[in-house]
C-alpha positions in Angstrom: 0.0 -0.3 0.1 1.1 3.6 -0.5 2.8 4.9 2.4 1.6 8.8 3.2 4.3 11.3 4.6 5.0 14.8 4.7 7.8 17.3 4.6 9.5 18.1 8.0 9.8 21.8 7.2 6.2 22.4 7.8 6.9 22.2 11.4 9.5 24.5 12.5 10.3 23.1 15.8 12.8 21.3 17.6 13.7 18.1 16.2 12.0 15.9 19.3 8.7 18.1 18.9 8.9 17.9 15.1 8.9 14.0 15.3 6.0 14.1 17.9 3.6 16.4 16.0 4.1 14.5 12.7 3.6 11.2 14.2 0.4 12.2 16.4 -0.9 13.2 12.9 -1.0 9.6 11.9 2.2 9.6 9.2 4.3 6.7 8.8 7.3 8.3 6.7 8.7 12.1 6.1 10.8 13.6 3.5 13.6 15.6 5.6 14.1 19.1 5.5 17.5 20.0 6.9 16.3 22.5 9.5 15.1 22.3 13.3 15.1 25.1 15.9 17.4 23.4 18.0 20.3 22.4 15.5 22.9 23.9 13.1 22.9 21.9 9.8 24.5 24.4 7.8 27.2 23.2 5.5 29.9 23.1 8.4 27.2 22.1 11.1 26.0 19.1 9.2 27.9 16.0 10.5 27.5 12.3 10.5 26.6 12.4 14.4 23.8 14.6 13.9 22.4 12.9 10.7 22.3 9.5 13.0 20.7 11.6 15.7 18.0 12.7 13.4 17.6 9.2 11.8 17.2 7.5 15.0 14.6 10.3 16.5 12.4 9.7 13.7 13.0 6.1 13.8 12.1 6.1 17.4 8.7 7.7 16.6 8.2 5.1 13.7 8.7 7.7 11.0 11.4 6.1 8.9 12.9 9.1 6.6 12.0 8.2 3.0 13.8 11.0 1.1 16.1 14.2 1.7 15.3 17.5 0.6 18.5 19.1 -1.3 16.7 21.7 -3.0 18.9 24.2 -4.7 19.7 26.2 -7.9 22.8 24.3 -8.6 23.2 26.2 -12.2 22.7 29.5 -10.5 24.1 32.2 -12.9 26.5 33.8 -10.4 29.7 31.6 -10.4 30.2 31.6 -6.4 26.7 31.3 -5.5 26.6 27.9 -7.7 29.8 26.7 -6.4 28.2 27.4 -3.2 24.8 25.7 -3.9 26.8 22.6 -5.5 28.8 22.2 -2.3 26.0 22.0 0.3 24.0 19.6 -2.4 27.0 17.2 -2.4 27.5 17.6 1.2 23.6 16.4 2.0 24.5 13.5 -0.7 27.6 12.3 1.3 25.3 12.6 4.3 22.6 10.4 3.3 23.9 7.2 4.2 23.9 8.3 7.9 20.2 9.7 7.5 18.7 6.2 6.5 17.8 6.8 3.0 19.7 6.7 -0.3 17.4 9.3 -2.0 18.4 13.2 -2.3 15.9 15.4 -4.1 16.1 18.8 -6.1 14.7 20.4 -9.1 17.0 21.4 -11.7 17.5 25.1 -11.4 17.1 28.3 -13.5 19.3 30.6 -15.1 17.1 33.5 -14.2 19.3 35.7 -11.7 16.4 37.2 -9.8 14.1 34.4 -8.9 14.4 30.7 -8.6 11.0 30.1 -9.3 10.9 32.3 -12.7 11.8 30.8 -16.3 14.6 32.5 -18.2 15.2 32.3 -21.8 18.7 30.7 -21.6 16.8 27.7 -19.8 15.4 26.7 -23.2 18.8 27.0 -25.1 21.4 24.0 -25.9 24.1 26.1 -23.7 21.4 26.0 -20.7 20.7 22.3 -21.1 24.6 21.5 -21.3 25.1 23.5 -18.1 22.6 21.5 -16.3 23.2 18.2 -17.5 26.8 18.9 -16.7 26.0 19.9 -13.3 23.5 16.7 -12.8 26.1 14.2 -14.1 28.7 15.8 -11.5 25.9 15.5 -8.8 25.1 11.8 -9.9 28.5 11.0 -9.7 28.9 12.0 -6.3 25.7 10.1 -5.6 27.2 6.9 -7.1 30.6 7.4 -4.9 28.4 7.6 -1.8 25.7 4.7 -2.3 23.0 7.5 -2.9 20.7 8.4 -5.5 19.6 11.7 -6.8 16.2 12.3 -7.7 15.6 15.1 -10.4 12.1 16.8 -9.6 11.1 18.4 -13.0 9.4 21.7 -13.0 8.0 23.8 -15.7 10.0 27.0 -15.2 13.4 25.1 -14.7 15.9 24.0 -17.5 14.4 20.4 -17.2 10.6 21.3 -17.4 8.9 18.7 -19.6 8.3 15.1 -20.4 10.4 15.4 -23.3 13.4 17.4 -21.5 13.3 14.8 -18.5 13.6 11.9 -21.2 16.4 13.7 -22.9 18.3 13.9 -19.7 17.6 10.4 -18.4 18.9 9.2 -22.2 22.1 11.4 -21.8 22.8 10.6 -18.0 22.2 6.6 -17.8 23.3 5.8 -14.5 21.6 3.7 -11.8 22.5 6.5 -9.2 20.0 9.1 -11.2 16.0 8.6 -10.3 13.0 10.7 -10.6 10.4 12.3 -8.2 7.0 12.1 -9.4 4.9 15.3 -8.9 2.8 15.7 -11.9 1.6 19.3 -11.0 4.9 20.6 -12.0 4.5 19.6 -15.8 1.5 21.5 -16.2 1.3 25.1 -17.9 -1.3 27.2 -19.5 -1.1 25.2 -22.8 -1.8 21.8 -21.4 -3.7 22.1 -18.3 -6.7 22.0 -20.3 -6.0 18.1 -21.3 -5.6 17.1 -17.5 -6.4 13.3 -18.1 -4.1 13.2 -21.5 -1.0 15.0 -19.6 -1.1 12.7 -16.6 -1.2 9.7 -18.8 1.6 10.8 -21.0 3.7 11.6 -17.9 3.3 7.7 -16.6 3.5 6.5 -20.0 7.0 8.1 -20.3 8.5 8.3 -17.2 7.1 5.9 -14.4 10.0 3.4 -14.8 12.4 6.2 -13.5 10.1 7.2 -10.3 11.3 6.5 -6.8 9.1 8.8 -4.3 5.7 10.7 -5.0 4.9 14.2 -4.1 1.1 15.3 -3.3 0.1 19.0 -4.1 -2.5 20.2 -6.6 -2.7 22.6 -9.6 -5.1 25.0 -11.1 -5.5 27.7 -13.6 -6.2 31.5 -12.8 -7.3 34.4 -14.8 -4.7 36.7 -14.4 -0.8 36.7 -14.3 0.1 36.8 -10.3 3.7 36.5 -10.8 5.4 34.3 -8.1 3.1 33.9 -5.3 4.7 33.2 -1.7 2.4 32.8 1.1 3.6 33.9 4.8 2.1 31.0 6.6 3.7 27.9 5.0 6.9 27.1 7.2 10.1 28.8 7.0 11.5 28.5 3.7 10.5 29.9 0.8 9.8 26.9 -1.4 7.3 25.7 1.2 5.6 29.0 1.1 5.4 29.0 -2.9 1.7 29.1 -4.1 2.2 29.5 -7.8 3.7 31.2 -10.6 2.0 33.5 -13.4 -1.6 31.9 -14.5 -0.7 28.5 -12.5 -1.6 27.9 -8.9 -0.1 25.2 -6.6 -2.2 24.8 -3.8 -2.6 21.9 -1.5 -3.9 18.8 -2.4 -7.7 18.6 -2.7 -8.0 22.4 -3.4 -7.3 22.2 -7.1 -7.9 20.6 -10.4 -5.5 17.7 -10.5 -7.6 14.2 -11.5 -6.4 12.7 -8.1 -8.1 9.3 -8.9 -6.2 9.0 -12.0 -2.8 10.4 -10.4 -3.2 7.7 -7.5 -4.4 4.6 -10.0 -1.3 5.1 -12.2 0.8 5.8 -9.2 -0.1 2.9 -7.6 -0.5 0.5 -10.4 3.2 1.0 -11.1 4.7 1.8 -7.5 2.4 -0.2 -5.0 4.3 0.5 -1.6 5.6 4.1 -2.9 5.8 6.9 -0.2 3.4 10.0 -1.1 4.8 13.2 0.3 2.3 16.0 0.9 3.4 19.7 0.6 2.3 23.2 -0.3 0.3 23.9 2.8 0.3 25.6 6.5 0.8 23.1 9.2 -3.1 23.9 10.3 -4.2 22.4 7.0 -2.3 19.2 7.1 -5.2 17.2 8.8 -7.6 17.8 6.1 -4.8 17.5 3.3 -4.1 14.2 5.3 -7.9 13.2 5.3 -8.1 13.9 1.5 -5.2 11.8 0.3 -6.3 8.8 2.7 -9.8 8.9 1.0 -8.3 9.1 -2.4 -6.0 5.7 -1.4 -9.0 4.0 0.0 -11.5 4.7 -2.9 -8.8 3.4 -5.4 -7.6 0.4 -3.2 -4.0 1.4 -2.4 
């Protein structure tokens, strides 16, 4: 049966308190964000001993860590920032074995110097693709050397933002230390959201064999371009507060237009025991979102 989890970053507390709160809500796995109010988990602060403490705390509360957030713009157009971002991602990958899971996840980044959620014309050039591909090859090599697996998360405003671009990357980097994070909402734009079921089926037909972990948020189209939409109540990190870009909103699960019955049907058929991680919501909406996902899993037999 599909396992329901949540990002730890929606609970900005101490390590112990975070684990207690998540377990009390009935979850049985988590995607780990490297941030607790009582721990320094910066580049210099991330140590094997701290990782083991985090791993053991979540295990003690019956919350095995299924994946680790390594999100960063590893193709940042400013060279020093890119170097720093790559270093932190590699450090996270090196520490994965101490955290109890091989899977470290990031989107593929943008060449937009102003905002990591916005597209940029250079993202869709051969030069932009080559920069992204070469960075991912370096990340995957690091993962392979450390017994980890780097999970690519496709997002429409990044260099790798479509089914075809994702397929191309997996062809160019054919390596067992590269996998895919499945979040179908990240593939929708104004031109394809009207073909919800067709696009969902195309995503799974093309990419399902690469998938290791699933995400659960929602997607819908609005009438006006609102730019980058950030809430102030969804945790401490901006990526956890993202509500949408342009005319595409990314609300919590159950509050948009995603065909969740079809998503669960396709995900469960190919990956019957996969962790499905809830995101894009404030802490006080977590019980409703979990009830929604649990209901869809029950209705579809997973």
